[in-house]
C-alpha positions, 0 to 999 in steps of 0.5 A: 484494541484486540479487535483492531489488531485482528482486523489489521491482521485480516487486512494484512492477509487480504492485501498479501493475497492481492499483491501475490495475485497481481505479481503472479498475474503480472508474470503470466501476462508478460510470459503470454505476450512474449510467447505470443508476440515472438512464437505466434506472431500475434501480439496480445493487444491488452498485454501492456495496459493490464500489466500496468494495471497489475503493477500499480495494484501490486505496488500500492499493496505492497507499500500498504503491506510495508506499513502494516509490518512497520518496515518503511525504510528509515535512516536513523540520524540520531542513533546513539546521540539521544536516549531510548525515550527521545528516539521513540518519540522521534520514530513516533513523530515520523509515523505520524508524519506518514499518516498525515501525508497518506490521509491527505492522499487518500482524502484527495484520491476520494475527492477525485473519484467523486468527480463524474467525468472520472467514471466516464473514461475508459482504458483504451484496450481493456475497456474498463472505467479508469476509476476502477483502478483509482478506486483500488489505489484508493482502498489501498491508501485507506488500508495504509492509513488504517495500518498506520494508525495502528502503528502509531497506537502501538508504538505510543512512546508515553505508555506507562509501564512496558516500553514499546521496543522497535522490532519486538513482537 
């Protein structure tokens, strides 16, 4: 399990770099677009499409990072009404639900990438295959599934001995 956690942390650092680079690129391209459009009177014809691609990459990378850190938004309806063990089981069941949904979305994404015409379609201004963006999103979904699986193992509520405590490191 030590190697799995090391891989989880390595993927986390990779995704963090991807998210930071995507957001930095987004800010840079939007600033360049404003300067070119309003000061030079010659807009960048590819800026909006590139900004959209960078925003999608940053969003999916950020979502996967949130899963890796266990920071998904939750609403605790049972708080003090149930015991600590039942609360841990409910939390684990919710993580399992997220895993199932993410795995299904990943499977559909992979299946979509297998369709030949997806690779034939190119973007209007960048000229890149649209499947490249879909492949990046699919990779981020695969990372998300891996992070969620690690979270499930780490928070198994029926572990004998030391109990996992939410938010503890």
